[in-house]
C-alpha positions as CSV (number, residue, x, y, z in Angstrom):
1,X,-0.1,0.1,0.0
2,X,1.8,3.2,-1.3
3,X,2.1,5.9,1.6
4,X,0.7,9.3,2.0
5,X,4.4,10.7,0.9
6,X,4.4,8.6,-2.2
7,X,0.8,9.6,-3.0
8,X,1.9,13.2,-2.6
9,X,4.9,12.6,-4.8
10,X,2.8,11.3,-7.6
11,X,0.4,14.0,-7.4
12,X,3.0,16.7,-8.4
13,X,4.5,14.6,-10.4
14,X,1.4,14.4,-12.5
15,X,0.2,17.9,-12.2
16,X,3.9,18.8,-13.4
17,X,3.8,16.7,-16.2
18,X,0.6,18.1,-17.1
19,X,1.5,21.5,-16.9
20,X,4.5,20.9,-19.0
21,X,2.4,19.0,-21.9
22,X,0.0,21.9,-21.5
23,X,2.7,24.6,-22.0
24,X,4.2,22.5,-24.6
25,X,0.8,22.1,-26.6
26,X,-0.1,25.9,-25.9
27,X,3.4,27.1,-27.5
28,X,3.2,24.3,-30.3
29,X,-0.6,26.2,-31.2
30,X,1.0,29.6,-31.1
31,X,3.0,28.4,-34.0
32,X,0.0,27.8,-36.3
33,X,-0.6,30.1,-39.1
34,X,-4.2,29.9,-39.7
35,X,-5.6,32.3,-42.0
36,X,-2.9,35.5,-42.2
37,X,-2.5,38.9,-44.1
38,X,0.9,39.8,-45.2
39,X,0.3,43.2,-43.7
40,X,0.4,41.7,-40.2
41,X,3.9,40.8,-41.0
42,X,6.9,42.0,-38.7
43,X,8.0,45.2,-40.3
44,X,11.7,45.9,-40.9
45,X,11.7,49.6,-40.0
46,X,11.7,53.0,-42.4
47,X,15.2,52.2,-43.0
48,X,16.4,55.3,-41.7
49,X,18.3,56.2,-38.9
50,X,17.6,53.8,-36.0
51,X,14.7,51.7,-38.1
52,X,14.5,48.2,-36.6
53,X,16.9,45.9,-39.7
54,X,17.8,49.1,-41.1
55,X,21.7,50.4,-41.2
56,X,20.9,54.2,-41.2
57,X,20.9,56.8,-44.0
58,X,22.9,59.2,-45.0
59,X,22.4,62.8,-43.8
60,X,19.8,65.0,-45.0
61,X,19.0,61.9,-47.5
62,X,15.3,62.4,-46.4
63,X,14.8,59.1,-44.8
64,X,13.4,60.2,-41.6
65,X,10.8,62.5,-43.3
66,X,9.9,59.3,-45.4
67,X,9.5,57.0,-42.5
68,X,6.6,59.4,-41.3
69,X,4.8,58.6,-44.3
70,X,4.0,55.0,-43.5
71,X,0.8,55.4,-41.3
72,X,-0.2,58.5,-43.3
73,X,-0.2,57.8,-46.9
74,X,-3.5,57.0,-48.8
75,X,-4.5,53.7,-48.9
76,X,-4.4,51.9,-52.2
77,X,-5.2,48.5,-53.0
78,X,-3.3,46.1,-55.0
79,X,-6.4,45.3,-57.3
80,X,-6.0,49.0,-58.1
81,X,-2.8,49.1,-59.5
82,X,-3.6,47.9,-63.1
83,X,-2.6,48.7,-66.6
84,X,-5.0,51.4,-68.3
85,X,-8.0,49.4,-68.6
86,X,-9.2,51.7,-71.7
87,X,-6.1,50.8,-73.6
88,X,-6.5,47.8,-76.3
89,X,-4.0,45.2,-76.2
90,X,-1.5,44.5,-78.9
91,X,-0.9,41.1,-78.0
92,X,-3.4,38.6,-76.7
93,X,-3.3,35.1,-75.4
94,X,-5.5,32.4,-73.9
95,X,-3.1,30.1,-71.6
96,X,-5.1,26.9,-70.0
97,X,-3.5,25.2,-66.9
98,X,-4.0,21.4,-66.5
99,X,-2.7,19.0,-64.4
100,X,-2.1,15.2,-66.1
101,X,0.5,14.0,-67.6
102,X,3.6,15.6,-69.6
103,X,5.0,13.9,-72.2
104,X,8.7,14.6,-72.5
105,X,10.1,14.0,-75.9
106,X,13.5,11.6,-75.9
107,X,12.8,10.5,-72.0
108,X,9.6,9.1,-70.1
109,X,6.3,11.0,-69.5
110,X,5.4,12.1,-65.8
111,X,2.4,13.6,-63.8
112,X,2.7,17.3,-63.4
113,X,1.1,20.4,-64.9
114,X,0.9,22.0,-68.7
115,X,-0.2,25.3,-70.4
116,X,-1.9,24.9,-73.4
117,X,-1.5,20.5,-73.4
118,X,2.6,21.1,-73.3
119,X,5.5,21.9,-70.9
120,X,6.8,24.1,-71.1
121,X,3.9,26.2,-72.0
122,X,3.8,28.5,-75.4
123,X,6.5,31.0,-75.8
124,X,4.6,34.5,-75.9
125,X,6.2,36.7,-78.2
126,X,6.2,40.4,-77.7
127,X,7.4,43.8,-79.3
128,X,8.6,46.8,-76.3
129,X,5.7,48.9,-75.4
130,X,3.1,46.3,-76.7
131,X,0.4,46.2,-74.1
132,X,-0.1,42.3,-73.3
133,X,-3.3,40.5,-72.2
134,X,-3.6,36.8,-70.6
135,X,-6.3,35.4,-70.3
136,X,-5.5,32.4,-68.0
137,X,-7.9,29.4,-67.4
138,X,-7.3,26.6,-65.0
139,X,-8.8,23.7,-66.2
140,X,-7.9,20.9,-63.9
141,X,-5.1,22.2,-61.4
142,X,-7.0,20.8,-58.2
143,X,-4.5,23.2,-56.0
144,X,-5.8,26.7,-57.8
145,X,-3.1,28.3,-59.8
146,X,-1.8,31.4,-61.0
147,X,0.7,33.1,-63.3
148,X,3.5,35.2,-62.2
149,X,5.7,37.4,-64.6
150,X,9.1,36.3,-63.7
151,X,11.2,39.2,-64.2
152,X,8.9,41.5,-65.9
153,X,8.4,44.8,-63.8
154,X,4.0,44.2,-64.2
155,X,1.5,46.4,-62.2
156,X,1.0,44.8,-58.7
157,X,-2.4,43.3,-59.8
158,X,-1.2,41.4,-62.4
159,X,2.0,39.9,-60.2
160,X,0.5,36.5,-59.7
161,X,1.0,35.9,-56.1
162,X,-1.8,34.0,-54.4
163,X,-2.8,35.9,-51.1
164,X,-1.4,39.1,-52.1
165,X,-2.2,40.0,-55.4
166,X,-5.0,37.7,-55.9
167,X,-6.8,34.8,-55.2
168,X,-5.7,31.5,-56.5
169,X,-7.7,30.6,-59.6
170,X,-10.0,27.7,-58.9
171,X,-10.5,24.9,-61.6
172,X,-13.1,26.1,-63.8
173,X,-11.7,29.5,-62.9
174,X,-10.0,32.3,-65.2
175,X,-7.9,35.6,-64.5
176,X,-7.2,38.3,-67.2
177,X,-3.3,39.8,-67.0
178,X,-2.8,43.0,-68.2
179,X,0.6,44.4,-68.2
180,X,2.9,46.9,-70.7
181,X,5.8,45.2,-72.3
182,X,8.2,48.1,-71.0
183,X,11.8,46.6,-71.0
184,X,13.0,44.0,-73.8
185,X,14.5,40.9,-72.7
186,X,14.2,37.4,-71.9
187,X,11.7,36.4,-69.2
188,X,9.6,33.6,-68.2
189,X,6.1,33.2,-66.6
190,X,5.0,30.2,-63.9
191,X,2.7,29.7,-61.1
192,X,2.9,31.2,-57.6
193,X,0.4,29.2,-56.1
194,X,2.0,26.2,-54.2
195,X,4.8,27.1,-56.4
196,X,7.5,24.5,-54.9
197,X,5.2,22.0,-56.6
198,X,3.5,23.2,-59.7
199,X,6.9,25.1,-60.4
200,X,9.0,22.1,-60.3
201,X,6.0,20.5,-62.1
202,X,6.1,22.4,-65.3
203,X,3.8,25.1,-65.2
204,X,5.7,27.6,-66.8
205,X,7.0,29.1,-70.2
206,X,9.1,31.3,-71.8
207,X,8.2,35.0,-72.4
208,X,10.3,37.1,-74.8
209,X,10.4,40.7,-75.4
210,X,11.7,42.3,-78.4
211,X,13.2,46.0,-78.5
212,X,10.8,48.6,-80.0
213,X,13.2,49.2,-82.8
214,X,14.3,45.8,-83.6
215,X,16.2,45.5,-86.6
216,X,15.4,43.1,-89.5
217,X,16.8,40.3,-88.2
218,X,15.5,40.5,-85.1
219,X,11.9,41.1,-86.0
220,X,12.1,37.8,-88.5
221,X,13.4,36.2,-85.0
222,X,9.7,36.6,-83.9
223,X,8.6,34.5,-87.1
224,X,9.4,30.6,-85.9
225,X,10.5,30.0,-89.8
226,X,13.1,32.3,-89.1
227,X,14.0,31.8,-85.4
228,X,17.5,30.1,-86.3
229,X,19.4,33.5,-85.6
230,X,17.4,34.0,-81.9
231,X,17.0,31.0,-79.9
232,X,15.1,30.2,-76.5
233,X,16.9,27.6,-74.7
234,X,14.3,27.1,-71.3
235,X,16.1,24.7,-68.6
236,X,13.8,22.3,-66.4
237,X,14.1,18.9,-64.3
238,X,11.2,16.7,-65.2
239,X,11.5,13.9,-62.9
240,X,15.0,13.8,-63.0
241,X,15.4,14.0,-66.6
242,X,17.7,17.1,-67.8
243,X,15.8,19.0,-70.7
244,X,16.0,22.0,-72.9
245,X,13.0,23.3,-73.9
246,X,11.0,20.3,-72.7
247,X,12.7,17.7,-74.5
248,X,15.9,15.1,-73.5
249,X,18.0,16.2,-76.3
250,X,20.1,18.9,-77.9
251,X,19.0,22.2,-79.7
252,X,20.4,22.6,-82.9
253,X,20.5,25.6,-84.8
254,X,21.0,25.4,-88.6
255,X,23.3,29.1,-89.1
256,X,25.0,30.3,-92.0
257,X,28.8,30.5,-91.3
258,X,29.7,34.0,-89.7
259,X,26.3,34.5,-88.6
260,X,25.6,35.6,-84.8
261,X,23.3,33.4,-82.7
262,X,21.6,34.8,-79.7
263,X,20.6,32.0,-77.2
264,X,18.3,33.4,-74.7
265,X,18.9,30.9,-71.4
266,X,16.4,30.7,-68.8
267,X,16.9,28.8,-65.9
268,X,13.5,27.5,-64.1
269,X,15.3,25.1,-62.0
270,X,16.2,25.1,-58.0
271,X,20.1,25.2,-58.8
272,X,22.3,27.1,-60.6
273,X,23.2,26.3,-64.0
274,X,26.6,26.3,-65.6
275,X,26.8,27.8,-69.5
276,X,29.8,27.3,-71.4
277,X,31.4,26.4,-74.6
278,X,34.2,25.5,-77.2
279,X,34.0,28.3,-78.9
280,X,34.2,32.2,-77.4
281,X,30.9,33.2,-76.7
282,X,29.5,37.0,-75.2
283,X,26.9,37.6,-72.5
284,X,25.1,40.4,-73.9
285,X,22.2,40.4,-71.2
286,X,21.3,39.5,-67.4
287,X,17.7,39.2,-66.6
288,X,16.4,41.0,-69.7
289,X,19.3,44.0,-69.3
290,X,21.7,44.6,-71.9
291,X,25.1,44.3,-71.1
292,X,27.5,47.2,-71.6
293,X,30.5,46.5,-74.4
294,X,30.9,42.9,-73.6
295,X,33.6,41.1,-74.5
296,X,34.7,37.2,-75.6
297,X,34.4,34.7,-72.8
298,X,36.8,32.0,-73.2
299,X,38.0,29.2,-71.0
300,X,35.2,30.3,-68.1
301,X,31.5,29.3,-67.6
302,X,28.6,31.4,-66.8
303,X,26.6,30.7,-63.6
304,X,22.9,31.7,-63.8
305,X,20.9,31.4,-60.7
306,X,17.7,29.6,-60.1
307,X,15.1,32.0,-62.0
308,X,17.7,33.8,-63.6
309,X,18.6,34.4,-67.6
310,X,21.3,35.2,-69.4
311,X,21.7,35.5,-73.4
312,X,25.0,35.0,-75.2
313,X,25.7,35.6,-78.5
314,X,28.0,32.9,-80.3
315,X,29.4,33.2,-83.8
316,X,28.8,30.2,-86.4
317,X,31.7,28.6,-87.9
318,X,33.0,27.5,-90.9
319,X,30.9,25.6,-93.1
320,X,31.2,21.5,-91.9
321,X,32.1,22.8,-88.5
322,X,29.6,22.9,-85.3
323,X,30.0,25.1,-82.3
324,X,28.5,23.6,-79.0
325,X,26.9,25.7,-76.1
326,X,26.8,23.9,-73.0
327,X,23.4,24.8,-71.1
328,X,22.7,23.5,-67.6
329,X,25.7,20.3,-68.0
330,X,23.4,17.6,-69.6
331,X,21.7,19.4,-72.8
332,X,23.6,21.9,-75.6
333,X,22.6,24.0,-78.4
334,X,24.6,23.1,-81.6
335,X,25.1,25.6,-83.7
336,X,26.4,25.5,-87.4
337,X,25.3,24.9,-91.1
338,X,22.8,22.2,-92.0
339,X,25.5,19.5,-93.0
340,X,27.5,20.1,-90.0
341,X,24.1,19.2,-87.9
342,X,23.1,15.8,-89.5
343,X,23.3,12.9,-86.9
344,X,25.5,11.2,-89.1
345,X,28.4,13.4,-88.1
346,X,28.5,11.7,-84.9
347,X,32.1,12.0,-83.4
348,X,31.7,16.1,-84.5
349,X,28.7,16.1,-82.1
350,X,30.3,14.3,-78.9
351,X,30.5,15.5,-75.6
352,X,32.2,18.6,-76.0
353,X,34.4,20.5,-73.7
354,X,34.6,20.0,-70.0
355,X,33.3,22.5,-67.9
356,X,35.6,25.0,-67.2
357,X,36.3,25.5,-63.3
358,X,36.3,29.3,-63.3
359,X,33.1,31.3,-63.1
360,X,32.9,34.7,-65.2
361,X,32.8,37.4,-62.7
362,X,29.8,40.1,-63.7
363,X,30.9,42.2,-61.3
364,X,33.9,43.2,-63.6
365,X,32.6,42.0,-67.2
366,X,31.6,44.8,-69.8
367,X,32.3,48.5,-69.6
368,X,31.2,51.3,-67.0
369,X,28.1,53.0,-67.8
370,X,26.4,55.8,-66.1
371,X,23.4,54.6,-64.0
372,X,20.1,57.0,-64.2
373,X,19.8,57.0,-60.3
374,X,22.4,58.0,-57.6
375,X,22.9,55.1,-55.4
376,X,25.1,56.7,-53.0
377,X,22.0,59.1,-51.6
378,X,19.5,56.5,-50.6
379,X,16.4,57.3,-49.2
380,X,16.1,53.8,-47.2
381,X,18.9,51.5,-46.1
382,X,18.5,48.1,-45.0
383,X,20.1,44.7,-43.9
384,X,18.8,41.9,-45.3
385,X,20.6,38.9,-43.2
386,X,20.0,35.2,-43.9
387,X,20.8,32.8,-41.6
388,X,19.0,29.5,-39.8
389,X,18.0,28.1,-36.8
390,X,15.7,25.9,-34.7
391,X,12.2,26.1,-34.4
392,X,8.5,25.6,-35.5
393,X,7.1,27.3,-38.3
394,X,3.0,26.6,-38.9
395,X,3.4,23.3,-36.6
396,X,6.5,22.0,-37.8
397,X,9.9,21.6,-35.9
398,X,12.9,21.8,-38.2
399,X,16.0,23.8,-38.8
400,X,14.4,27.1,-40.3
401,X,15.9,30.2,-42.3
402,X,16.0,33.6,-40.5
403,X,15.8,37.1,-41.7
404,X,17.7,39.6,-39.4
405,X,17.2,37.0,-36.6
406,X,13.6,36.5,-37.3
407,X,11.8,33.7,-37.8
408,X,8.6,33.3,-40.6
409,X,6.0,35.1,-40.2
410,X,8.0,37.7,-37.8
411,X,10.1,38.3,-40.8
412,X,10.9,42.0,-41.7
413,X,8.6,44.6,-43.9
414,X,10.4,46.6,-46.2
415,X,8.6,49.7,-46.2
416,X,9.1,52.5,-48.9
417,X,7.6,55.4,-50.6
418,X,7.5,55.9,-54.3
419,X,10.2,57.3,-55.6
420,X,12.9,56.1,-52.7
421,X,16.5,55.1,-53.8
422,X,16.5,51.9,-51.8
423,X,20.1,50.7,-50.8
424,X,19.8,46.8,-49.1
425,X,23.0,45.1,-47.9
426,X,22.4,41.2,-48.4
427,X,24.5,38.7,-46.2
428,X,24.4,35.2,-46.3
429,X,25.3,33.5,-42.7
430,X,23.8,30.1,-43.7
431,X,25.4,27.2,-45.3
432,X,23.7,27.2,-48.9
433,X,23.6,29.2,-51.7
434,X,20.1,31.4,-51.8
435,X,19.1,32.5,-55.4
436,X,17.2,36.0,-54.4
437,X,14.4,37.4,-56.5
438,X,12.5,40.4,-56.0
439,X,9.3,41.0,-57.4
440,X,8.5,43.9,-59.5
441,X,11.7,45.8,-59.5
442,X,15.4,45.2,-60.9
443,X,18.6,45.6,-58.9
444,X,21.8,46.9,-60.1
445,X,24.9,45.2,-57.8
446,X,26.9,47.9,-56.1
447,X,29.5,45.5,-54.3
448,X,30.4,42.1,-53.2
449,X,32.4,41.4,-50.0
450,X,33.1,45.4,-50.2
451,X,34.7,45.2,-53.6
452,X,33.1,47.6,-55.9
453,X,31.7,46.9,-59.4
454,X,33.8,47.7,-62.1
455,X,32.2,46.5,-65.1
456,X,28.7,47.0,-67.1
457,X,25.9,47.8,-64.4
458,X,24.9,44.4,-63.4
459,X,21.2,44.4,-63.4
460,X,19.3,41.9,-62.1
461,X,15.7,40.4,-60.3
462,X,17.4,37.0,-59.4
463,X,21.0,37.0,-57.8
464,X,23.0,34.0,-56.0
465,X,24.1,34.6,-52.8
466,X,26.8,32.3,-51.7
467,X,27.5,31.3,-47.8
468,X,29.7,33.8,-46.3
469,X,28.9,36.5,-49.2
470,X,27.6,40.0,-49.0
471,X,26.4,42.3,-51.6
472,X,25.1,46.0,-51.6
473,X,22.1,46.4,-54.0
474,X,20.2,49.4,-55.0
475,X,16.8,50.1,-56.4
476,X,14.4,52.8,-57.3
477,X,11.2,52.5,-55.4
478,X,9.3,53.1,-58.8
479,X,6.5,50.4,-59.0
480,X,3.7,50.9,-56.0
481,X,2.3,47.6,-54.4
482,X,3.3,44.7,-52.2
483,X,6.0,42.9,-53.4
484,X,7.4,39.6,-52.6
485,X,11.5,39.3,-52.1
486,X,12.2,35.5,-51.3
487,X,14.7,32.6,-52.4
488,X,13.9,31.1,-55.7
489,X,15.6,28.0,-54.6
490,X,11.2,27.0,-53.9
491,X,11.7,24.9,-50.8
492,X,13.5,27.4,-49.1
493,X,10.4,29.9,-49.5
494,X,8.2,27.6,-48.0
495,X,10.5,27.0,-45.1
496,X,10.5,31.0,-44.3
497,X,13.2,32.9,-46.7
498,X,10.5,35.2,-48.1
499,X,10.3,38.9,-47.0
500,X,8.2,41.6,-48.9
501,X,8.8,45.3,-49.8
502,X,5.8,47.3,-49.0
503,X,5.0,51.2,-50.1
504,X,3.1,53.5,-48.1
505,X,-0.3,53.1,-48.2
506,X,-0.1,49.8,-50.1
507,X,-3.0,47.5,-49.1
508,X,-4.3,44.0,-50.0
509,X,-7.8,42.3,-49.4
510,X,-6.3,39.0,-50.1
511,X,-5.6,36.3,-47.6
512,X,-3.3,33.4,-47.1
513,X,-4.6,29.9,-45.9
514,X,-7.9,31.3,-45.8
515,X,-11.0,29.9,-47.8
516,X,-9.7,30.5,-51.3
517,X,-6.9,28.1,-50.3
518,X,-3.8,30.9,-51.1
519,X,-0.9,29.1,-50.6
520,X,1.6,31.1,-52.5
521,X,4.8,29.1,-52.1
């Protein structure tokens, strides 16, 4: 028979265990996100003197005055930030998303997502200044879907981020995207609803904007029959199969000897892609922006971040010869005349040149050119420090990413006012590469690890930040709204590596995890 003391001891232990379990359950339940708005997420501060997450602004820059407007700016919904509704479109496209089997030429079929029956979906071609109108129809994607125009500085209502700029389009629904093709260049579109599944699964395609004053050859490149001088090379892995333009095979380009071939490489995968050649090539554009006075690249590889693009040019070789441009490693673009490209050539189409061990440094590539703003006088300055620690997000324990020491959803909101010059200091204190992607804007790289840029202005929307590296970047806040700023290794975004840039007065009626089923990452 237990003594009274033993019974008391058991009771005390029971109460302690019950209390501990209750406290643990309460702590766990407090991590569940439920329905939420990005407007309720943590603030990064004004970016001025003493702002949370800011590292101060130069005296007299106006940051303090700007920060006072955060709460006083007139409210403007993301739904009102749209292209001119009265302007007739110059390019009109309908894209239909389906969930099902993808046929992979040269490989085996997989289950995923198609756009108009294929993956990649149709390439959209427009000219600079065109008004593009895309009607997106969800025929059978069960989780809903959207289209995000990666790299195009669209109006906020057209950004395609479920739960921030729109609700996910349900099965049987449709959504109309309208935007001006303001900047010529190479871009792509993809779903931003459950993106870590739908992008990997193939809900994507290319979009190319030709210059307004295109040459005859460039204009002809919009015609598929004359497309040999302007080639898209979209990289994607389908079920472990490395593809080029959706096929497990090389792309052959019949080009006259001495002619120049522009290859638009689009990296839609989750890691960095390498591009190199057995002949000199030039990098003429990054993320849709031309490089000033590019020079020949010999014996080096060009690295393209996840989500990034690079336009490279190659000169077609002498009659009967062939140049191989390696794109991503497993696939290549083969350039030459018809006689060189025949499969019977055999040995001439072998493995090609091994991947170089050194990489082209875009910080010093090309020639300097003036910017259209002065980044030495910023209105806002922010730190964006990436690290990692153990914790619980939405009831999931794990080793999660942090931004400025904070774990999702308590990550910074970077406040800006329209017209601000914004400087960010990115630092990667984690152990992984992070391809950082800012929606709605392009940034210019000012320095890396304290070394100032010395080449052509390096303008990007997707930037690889390697472990231990730091970058200073700048942009002009000229596109009002609420914009995601996240890692494009999409599982990293799922695990919290996502913040937002919010303009004064910008609001959204959309929420995440609610009845609309919005799950952007």
